[in-house]
C-alpha positions as CSV (number, residue, x, y, z in Angstrom):
1,M,-72.0,-13.5,19.6
2,Q,-74.6,-12.1,22.1
3,W,-74.7,-11.1,25.7
4,Q,-77.1,-9.2,27.9
5,S,-76.1,-7.1,31.1
6,E,-77.0,-4.2,33.2
7,A,-74.5,-1.3,32.4
8,I,-73.8,2.3,33.4
9,I,-73.3,4.8,30.7
10,L,-69.9,6.5,30.8
11,G,-70.0,8.4,27.5
12,V,-71.7,8.9,24.1
13,R,-70.5,10.2,20.9
14,R,-71.9,10.7,17.4
15,H,-71.5,8.0,14.8
16,G,-73.0,8.7,11.3
17,E,-76.2,10.5,10.6
18,S,-78.5,9.0,13.3
19,S,-76.5,6.6,15.3
20,V,-74.2,6.9,18.5
21,L,-71.2,5.0,20.0
22,V,-72.0,4.2,23.7
23,E,-69.4,3.5,26.3
24,V,-70.7,1.6,29.2
25,M,-69.3,-0.1,32.3
26,T,-70.7,-3.5,32.9
27,R,-70.4,-5.8,35.9
28,D,-68.9,-8.8,34.3
29,R,-67.4,-7.4,31.1
30,G,-66.0,-4.3,32.2
31,R,-65.8,-1.2,30.0
32,H,-67.4,-1.9,26.7
33,L,-68.4,0.1,23.5
34,G,-71.3,-0.5,21.2
35,M,-73.2,1.3,18.5
36,V,-76.9,2.3,19.0
37,R,-78.7,2.8,15.8
38,G,-81.1,5.7,16.0
39,G,-79.4,6.8,19.3
40,R,-79.8,10.5,18.3
41,S,-83.4,10.2,18.3
42,R,-85.6,12.4,20.5
43,S,-86.8,9.3,22.4
44,M,-83.4,7.9,23.0
45,Q,-81.4,10.9,23.9
46,P,-82.7,11.2,27.5
47,V,-81.8,7.4,28.0
48,L,-78.4,7.7,26.5
49,Q,-76.8,10.1,29.0
50,P,-73.8,9.5,31.3
51,G,-74.7,8.2,34.8
52,N,-77.8,6.3,33.6
53,R,-78.2,2.6,34.4
54,I,-79.5,0.6,31.4
55,E,-80.1,-3.0,30.3
56,V,-77.9,-3.6,27.2
57,V,-78.0,-6.6,24.7
58,W,-74.8,-6.7,22.8
59,R,-74.6,-8.5,19.4
60,A,-71.8,-9.0,16.8
61,R,-70.6,-11.5,14.3
62,L,-67.3,-11.9,16.3
63,D,-66.3,-11.1,19.7
64,E,-63.5,-8.6,18.7
65,H,-66.0,-6.4,16.6
66,L,-67.5,-3.3,17.9
67,G,-71.1,-4.7,17.8
68,E,-74.5,-3.2,18.5
69,F,-76.3,-2.4,21.6
70,K,-79.9,-2.6,22.0
71,V,-80.9,-0.4,25.2
72,E,-83.6,-0.5,27.8
73,P,-83.7,2.2,30.6
74,V,-83.3,1.0,34.1
75,R,-82.4,3.9,36.3
76,L,-82.6,7.3,34.8
77,R,-80.7,9.6,37.0
78,A,-78.7,12.0,34.5
79,A,-81.1,14.8,35.1
80,R,-80.4,14.8,38.7
81,L,-76.9,14.5,38.1
82,M,-76.8,17.8,36.2
83,E,-78.1,19.7,39.2
84,T,-74.8,19.9,41.0
85,A,-71.2,20.7,39.9
86,T,-69.9,17.8,42.1
87,A,-72.2,15.4,40.1
88,V,-71.5,16.8,36.6
89,Y,-67.6,16.6,37.3
90,G,-67.9,13.4,39.2
91,V,-69.5,11.4,36.4
92,Q,-66.8,12.7,33.9
93,A,-63.9,12.1,36.4
94,M,-65.0,8.4,37.2
95,G,-65.4,7.6,33.5
96,A,-61.8,9.0,32.9
97,L,-60.6,6.7,35.8
98,L,-62.2,3.6,34.3
99,R,-60.7,4.5,31.0
100,L,-57.2,3.7,32.6
101,L,-58.3,0.1,32.7
102,P,-58.2,-2.2,29.6
103,E,-61.4,-2.3,27.7
104,R,-63.6,-5.4,28.3
105,D,-61.7,-6.4,31.3
106,P,-64.2,-7.1,34.2
107,H,-64.0,-5.2,37.4
108,P,-67.3,-6.1,39.2
109,H,-66.4,-4.3,42.4
110,L,-65.9,-1.0,40.5
111,Y,-69.1,-1.4,38.6
112,E,-70.9,-1.8,42.1
113,A,-69.0,1.1,43.6
114,L,-69.7,3.4,40.6
115,D,-73.5,2.7,41.0
116,V,-73.4,3.5,44.7
117,I,-71.5,6.7,44.3
118,L,-73.8,7.9,41.5
119,E,-76.6,7.5,44.0
120,H,-74.9,9.8,46.6
121,M,-73.5,12.6,44.3
122,D,-76.1,14.9,45.6
123,D,-74.2,14.9,48.9
124,P,-70.9,16.6,48.6
125,A,-69.5,15.0,51.7
126,D,-70.4,11.4,50.9
127,A,-69.6,12.0,47.2
128,G,-66.1,13.1,48.2
129,E,-65.4,10.2,50.4
130,L,-66.7,7.8,48.0
131,F,-64.7,9.2,45.1
132,V,-61.4,8.9,47.0
133,R,-62.2,5.4,47.8
134,F,-63.0,4.7,44.2
135,E,-59.6,6.2,43.2
136,L,-57.9,3.9,45.8
137,A,-59.8,0.8,44.3
138,V,-58.7,1.9,40.7
139,L,-55.1,2.2,41.8
140,N,-55.3,-1.2,43.4
141,D,-56.7,-2.8,40.2
142,L,-54.0,-1.2,38.2
143,G,-51.3,-2.8,40.5
144,Y,-50.5,0.3,42.7
145,G,-52.7,-0.2,45.7
146,L,-51.9,1.6,49.0
147,D,-51.4,-0.4,52.2
148,L,-53.2,1.6,54.8
149,S,-53.8,-1.1,57.4
150,E,-50.4,-1.1,59.5
151,C,-47.3,0.9,60.0
152,A,-44.6,0.0,57.4
153,A,-41.9,0.6,60.0
154,T,-43.3,-0.9,63.2
155,G,-46.5,-3.0,62.2
156,R,-48.7,-0.9,64.6
157,R,-52.3,-0.5,63.6
158,D,-52.9,2.6,65.6
159,E,-51.9,6.2,65.2
160,L,-51.5,5.9,61.6
161,V,-51.2,9.4,60.4
162,Y,-48.7,9.3,57.5
163,V,-48.3,7.6,54.1
164,S,-44.9,6.9,52.6
165,P,-44.6,8.5,49.3
166,K,-42.1,5.9,48.3
167,S,-43.9,2.7,49.3
168,G,-47.5,3.8,49.5
169,K,-47.7,2.2,52.9
170,A,-49.1,3.9,56.2
171,V,-46.7,5.0,58.8
172,S,-47.4,5.6,62.5
173,R,-47.1,9.1,64.1
174,D,-43.8,8.3,66.2
175,A,-42.2,6.4,63.3
176,G,-43.0,9.1,60.8
177,A,-42.3,12.1,63.0
178,P,-38.5,12.6,61.9
179,Y,-39.6,12.5,58.4
180,A,-43.0,14.3,58.8
181,D,-42.0,17.0,56.2
182,R,-41.7,14.3,53.4
183,M,-44.6,12.3,54.2
184,L,-48.1,12.5,53.0
185,A,-51.0,12.9,55.3
186,L,-53.2,9.9,56.0
187,P,-56.9,11.4,56.6
188,G,-58.4,9.9,59.7
189,F,-61.6,8.9,57.7
190,L,-59.4,6.5,55.6
191,G,-58.0,4.6,58.6
192,Q,-58.9,0.8,58.9
193,G,-62.1,0.5,61.2
194,V,-62.3,4.2,61.8
195,Q,-65.8,5.7,62.0
196,K,-65.0,9.4,61.2
197,S,-66.6,11.8,58.8
198,A,-64.5,13.9,56.5
199,S,-64.0,17.6,57.1
200,R,-62.9,20.1,54.4
201,D,-59.3,19.8,55.5
202,T,-59.2,15.9,55.7
203,M,-60.9,15.8,52.4
204,A,-58.2,17.9,50.8
205,E,-55.6,15.7,52.3
206,A,-57.3,12.7,50.9
207,F,-57.6,14.2,47.4
208,R,-53.8,15.0,47.6
209,L,-52.9,11.5,48.6
210,T,-54.7,9.8,45.7
211,G,-53.7,12.4,43.2
212,F,-50.0,12.1,44.2
213,F,-50.1,8.3,43.3
214,L,-52.2,8.6,40.2
215,H,-49.6,11.1,38.9
216,R,-46.5,9.2,39.9
217,H,-47.7,5.7,38.9
218,V,-50.3,6.2,36.2
219,Y,-50.5,9.5,34.3
220,E,-46.7,10.4,34.3
221,P,-45.5,6.9,33.0
222,R,-48.2,6.9,30.3
223,G,-47.7,10.5,29.2
224,L,-51.0,11.6,30.2
225,T,-52.1,14.8,31.4
226,E,-54.2,14.9,34.7
227,N,-57.9,14.8,34.1
228,A,-59.4,18.2,34.3
229,A,-62.8,16.7,35.4
230,R,-61.0,15.5,38.6
231,D,-59.9,19.1,39.3
232,G,-63.3,20.3,38.9
233,F,-64.8,17.7,41.1
234,V,-62.2,18.3,43.8
235,Q,-62.8,22.0,43.9
236,A,-66.6,21.6,43.9
237,A,-66.6,19.0,46.7
238,L,-64.3,21.1,48.7
239,K,-66.4,24.3,48.4
240,A,-69.5,22.4,49.2
241,I,-68.1,20.8,52.4
242,A,-66.9,24.2,53.4
243,R,-70.2,25.7,53.1
244,L,-71.8,22.8,55.0
245,E,-69.3,23.3,57.8
246,E,-70.1,27.1,57.8
247,D,-73.7,26.4,58.0
248,R,-73.3,24.1,61.1
249,L,-71.1,26.7,62.8
250,S,-73.7,29.4,62.2
251,Q,-76.4,27.2,63.5
252,A,-74.3,26.2,66.6
253,G,-73.7,29.8,67.3
Protein backbone atom coordinates (compact mmCIF):
# COMPACT_ATOMS: atom_id res chain seq x y z
CA MET A 1 0.00 0.00 0.00
CA GLN A 2 1.26 3.48 -0.85
CA TRP A 3 -0.08 7.00 -1.23
CA GLN A 4 1.36 10.51 -1.50
CA SER A 5 -0.09 13.77 -0.27
CA GLU A 6 0.63 17.21 1.13
CA ALA A 7 0.09 17.31 4.87
CA ILE A 8 0.29 19.59 7.90
CA ILE A 9 2.07 18.31 10.99
CA LEU A 10 -0.10 18.20 14.12
CA GLY A 11 2.25 16.45 16.51
CA VAL A 12 5.42 14.41 16.88
CA ARG A 13 6.46 11.94 19.55
CA ARG A 14 9.51 9.79 20.13
CA HIS A 15 9.53 6.20 18.88
CA GLY A 16 12.55 4.06 19.71
CA GLU A 17 16.10 5.35 19.63
CA SER A 18 16.07 7.47 16.48
CA SER A 19 12.58 7.37 14.98
CA VAL A 20 9.43 9.40 15.65
CA LEU A 21 5.71 8.97 15.19
CA VAL A 22 4.31 11.88 13.19
CA GLU A 23 0.66 12.85 13.23
CA VAL A 24 -0.48 14.84 10.20
CA MET A 25 -3.64 16.26 8.67
CA THR A 26 -4.02 15.53 4.98
CA ARG A 27 -6.56 16.87 2.49
CA ASP A 28 -8.00 13.55 1.30
CA ARG A 29 -7.04 11.05 4.00
CA GLY A 30 -7.77 13.04 7.12
CA ARG A 31 -5.71 12.76 10.26
CA HIS A 32 -3.05 10.09 9.81
CA LEU A 33 -0.11 8.65 11.74
CA GLY A 34 3.14 7.29 10.38
CA MET A 35 6.64 6.49 11.55
CA VAL A 36 9.62 8.49 10.29
CA ARG A 37 12.89 6.61 10.58
CA GLY A 38 15.71 8.90 11.65
CA GLY A 39 13.19 11.57 12.55
CA ARG A 40 15.22 12.64 15.57
CA SER A 41 18.23 13.55 13.45
CA ARG A 42 19.51 17.12 13.41
CA SER A 43 18.47 17.59 9.80
CA MET A 44 14.91 16.30 10.31
CA GLN A 45 14.04 18.05 13.57
CA PRO A 46 13.39 21.49 11.99
CA VAL A 47 11.13 19.84 9.41
CA LEU A 48 9.12 17.70 11.83
CA GLN A 49 7.55 20.53 13.79
CA PRO A 50 3.80 21.22 14.32
CA GLY A 51 2.41 23.69 11.80
CA ASN A 52 4.84 22.85 8.99
CA ARG A 53 3.41 21.78 5.64
CA ILE A 54 5.17 18.77 4.15
CA GLU A 55 4.92 16.27 1.33
CA VAL A 56 4.52 12.73 2.65
CA VAL A 57 4.72 9.33 1.01
CA TRP A 58 3.08 6.66 3.18
CA ARG A 59 3.93 2.99 2.77
CA ALA A 60 2.71 -0.14 4.57
CA ARG A 61 2.04 -3.78 3.79
CA LEU A 62 -1.63 -3.42 4.71
CA ASP A 63 -3.90 -0.40 4.88
CA GLU A 64 -4.64 -0.91 8.60
CA HIS A 65 -0.94 -0.88 9.54
CA LEU A 66 0.78 2.16 11.05
CA GLY A 67 3.13 2.46 8.08
CA GLU A 68 6.11 4.72 7.40
CA PHE A 69 6.33 8.27 6.14
CA LYS A 70 8.93 9.63 3.79
CA VAL A 71 8.91 13.39 4.30
CA GLU A 72 9.88 16.42 2.20
CA PRO A 73 9.47 20.03 3.41
CA VAL A 74 7.04 22.33 1.58
CA ARG A 75 6.29 25.29 3.89
CA LEU A 76 8.38 25.55 7.06
CA ARG A 77 6.60 28.03 9.31
CA ALA A 78 7.12 26.48 12.77
CA ALA A 79 9.81 29.01 13.71
CA ARG A 80 7.44 31.90 12.97
CA LEU A 81 4.63 30.19 14.85
CA MET A 82 6.80 30.07 17.96
CA GLU A 83 7.01 33.88 18.10
CA THR A 84 3.55 34.64 19.56
CA ALA A 85 1.43 33.04 22.27
CA THR A 86 -1.62 32.97 20.00
CA ALA A 87 0.27 30.90 17.44
CA VAL A 88 1.85 28.52 19.97
CA TYR A 89 -1.48 27.78 21.65
CA GLY A 90 -3.42 27.92 18.39
CA VAL A 91 -1.45 25.11 16.73
CA GLN A 92 -1.98 22.89 19.77
CA ALA A 93 -5.67 23.78 20.09
CA MET A 94 -6.48 23.05 16.45
CA GLY A 95 -4.64 19.74 16.67
CA ALA A 96 -6.77 18.83 19.69
CA LEU A 97 -9.94 19.72 17.76
CA LEU A 98 -8.95 17.54 14.83
CA ARG A 99 -8.32 14.63 17.21
CA LEU A 100 -12.03 14.69 18.02
CA LEU A 101 -12.63 13.36 14.51
CA PRO A 102 -12.06 9.72 13.53
CA GLU A 103 -8.56 8.93 12.33
CA ARG A 104 -8.20 8.59 8.53
CA ASP A 105 -11.61 10.21 7.98
CA PRO A 106 -11.25 12.81 5.17
CA HIS A 107 -12.25 16.41 5.88
CA PRO A 108 -10.69 18.39 3.02
CA HIS A 109 -12.29 21.71 4.00
CA LEU A 110 -10.76 21.44 7.49
CA TYR A 111 -7.33 20.81 5.96
CA GLU A 112 -7.71 23.92 3.81
CA ALA A 113 -8.95 25.98 6.76
CA LEU A 114 -6.08 24.80 8.95
CA ASP A 115 -3.56 25.84 6.30
CA VAL A 116 -5.11 29.31 5.95
CA ILE A 117 -5.30 29.90 9.71
CA LEU A 118 -1.65 28.93 10.20
CA GLU A 119 -0.70 31.60 7.67
CA HIS A 120 -2.56 34.27 9.68
CA MET A 121 -1.58 33.32 13.22
CA ASP A 122 0.64 36.39 13.57
CA ASP A 123 -2.45 38.66 13.44
CA PRO A 124 -4.45 38.07 16.65
CA ALA A 125 -7.70 39.53 15.30
CA ASP A 126 -7.61 37.40 12.14
CA ALA A 127 -6.43 34.37 14.10
CA GLY A 128 -9.28 34.65 16.60
CA GLU A 129 -12.00 34.98 13.97
CA LEU A 130 -10.60 32.16 11.86
CA PHE A 131 -10.19 29.92 14.91
CA VAL A 132 -13.84 30.39 15.94
CA ARG A 133 -14.98 29.55 12.41
CA PHE A 134 -12.74 26.48 12.54
CA GLU A 135 -14.45 25.38 15.76
CA LEU A 136 -17.85 25.87 14.11
CA ALA A 137 -16.72 23.75 11.15
CA VAL A 138 -15.50 20.97 13.46
CA LEU A 139 -18.81 21.04 15.36
CA ASN A 140 -20.62 20.74 12.02
CA ASP A 141 -18.53 17.76 10.95
CA LEU A 142 -19.20 16.09 14.30
CA GLY A 143 -22.93 16.46 13.64
CA TYR A 144 -23.59 19.41 15.97
CA GLY A 145 -23.56 22.31 13.53
CA LEU A 146 -25.10 25.63 14.52
CA ASP A 147 -27.67 27.30 12.26
CA LEU A 148 -26.88 31.02 12.30
CA SER A 149 -28.62 31.89 9.04
CA GLU A 150 -32.15 32.75 10.23
CA CYS A 151 -34.27 33.17 13.35
CA ALA A 152 -35.51 29.84 14.70
CA ALA A 153 -38.80 31.45 15.82
CA THR A 154 -39.68 33.81 12.97
CA GLY A 155 -37.48 32.91 10.00
CA ARG A 156 -36.08 36.46 9.88
CA ARG A 157 -32.57 36.92 8.55
CA ASP A 158 -31.87 40.31 10.12
CA GLU A 159 -31.36 41.47 13.71
CA LEU A 160 -29.98 38.07 14.68
CA VAL A 161 -28.34 38.70 18.05
CA TYR A 162 -28.90 35.51 20.04
CA VAL A 163 -28.30 31.77 19.78
CA SER A 164 -30.57 29.32 21.54
CA PRO A 165 -28.52 27.09 23.88
CA LYS A 166 -31.05 24.28 23.34
CA SER A 167 -31.32 24.21 19.55
CA GLY A 168 -28.08 25.91 18.46
CA LYS A 169 -30.12 28.15 16.15
CA ALA A 170 -30.04 31.92 15.78
CA VAL A 171 -32.79 34.03 17.33
CA SER A 172 -33.74 37.60 16.38
CA ARG A 173 -33.64 40.50 18.82
CA ASP A 174 -37.43 40.79 19.21
CA ALA A 175 -38.12 37.06 19.44
CA GLY A 176 -35.34 36.48 21.95
CA ALA A 177 -35.88 39.54 24.14
CA PRO A 178 -38.17 37.80 26.69
CA TYR A 179 -35.53 35.08 27.17
CA ALA A 180 -32.41 37.21 26.81
CA ASP A 181 -30.95 36.10 30.14
CA ARG A 182 -31.01 32.47 28.96
CA MET A 183 -29.66 33.09 25.46
CA LEU A 184 -26.11 33.05 24.15
CA ALA A 185 -24.92 36.15 22.32
CA LEU A 186 -24.42 35.90 18.55
CA PRO A 187 -21.42 38.14 17.73
CA GLY A 188 -22.08 40.45 14.82
CA PHE A 189 -19.07 39.30 12.80
CA LEU A 190 -20.47 35.73 12.65
CA GLY A 191 -23.73 36.83 11.02
CA GLN A 192 -24.53 35.70 7.51
CA GLY A 193 -23.23 38.20 4.94
CA VAL A 194 -22.03 40.59 7.64
CA GLN A 195 -18.83 42.52 7.01
CA LYS A 196 -17.74 43.37 10.54
CA SER A 197 -14.44 43.06 12.33
CA ALA A 198 -14.34 41.47 15.74
CA SER A 199 -13.72 43.58 18.82
CA ARG A 200 -12.35 42.25 22.09
CA ASP A 201 -15.90 41.93 23.47
CA THR A 202 -17.45 40.25 20.42
CA MET A 203 -14.48 37.92 20.18
CA ALA A 204 -15.03 36.90 23.81
CA GLU A 205 -18.71 36.25 23.00
CA ALA A 206 -17.70 34.06 20.07
CA PHE A 207 -15.34 31.99 22.22
CA ARG A 208 -18.11 31.53 24.81
CA LEU A 209 -20.52 30.44 22.07
CA THR A 210 -18.34 27.74 20.53
CA GLY A 211 -16.99 26.70 23.94
CA PHE A 212 -20.52 26.12 25.22
CA PHE A 213 -21.48 23.75 22.41
CA LEU A 214 -18.13 21.95 22.41
CA HIS A 215 -18.55 21.29 26.13
CA ARG A 216 -22.19 20.19 25.87
CA HIS A 217 -21.99 18.01 22.77
CA VAL A 218 -18.38 16.81 22.66
CA TYR A 219 -16.32 17.06 25.84
CA GLU A 220 -18.96 16.21 28.43
CA PRO A 221 -20.51 13.18 26.63
CA ARG A 222 -17.05 11.72 25.96
CA GLY A 223 -15.81 12.35 29.49
CA LEU A 224 -13.08 14.66 28.21
CA THR A 225 -11.57 17.64 29.97
CA GLU A 226 -11.58 20.86 27.99
CA ASN A 227 -8.34 21.45 26.17
CA ALA A 228 -5.90 23.67 28.05
CA ALA A 229 -4.37 24.91 24.79
CA ARG A 230 -7.74 26.40 23.81
CA ASP A 231 -7.87 28.36 27.06
CA GLY A 232 -4.35 29.60 26.41
CA PHE A 233 -5.25 30.65 22.88
CA VAL A 234 -8.43 32.43 24.01
CA GLN A 235 -6.62 34.44 26.68
CA ALA A 236 -3.70 35.30 24.39
CA ALA A 237 -5.98 36.37 21.53
CA LEU A 238 -8.20 38.53 23.74
CA LYS A 239 -5.20 40.25 25.31
CA ALA A 240 -3.65 40.93 21.92
CA ILE A 241 -6.90 42.37 20.52
CA ALA A 242 -7.32 44.54 23.63
CA ARG A 243 -3.82 45.93 23.11
CA LEU A 244 -4.60 46.72 19.47
CA GLU A 245 -7.76 48.56 20.50
CA GLU A 246 -5.84 50.56 23.11
CA ASP A 247 -3.22 51.49 20.51
CA ARG A 248 -5.90 52.69 18.08
CA LEU A 249 -7.53 54.81 20.77
CA SER A 250 -4.24 56.40 21.79
CA GLN A 251 -3.39 57.17 18.15
CA ALA A 252 -6.88 58.63 17.56
CA GLY A 253 -6.55 60.77 20.69
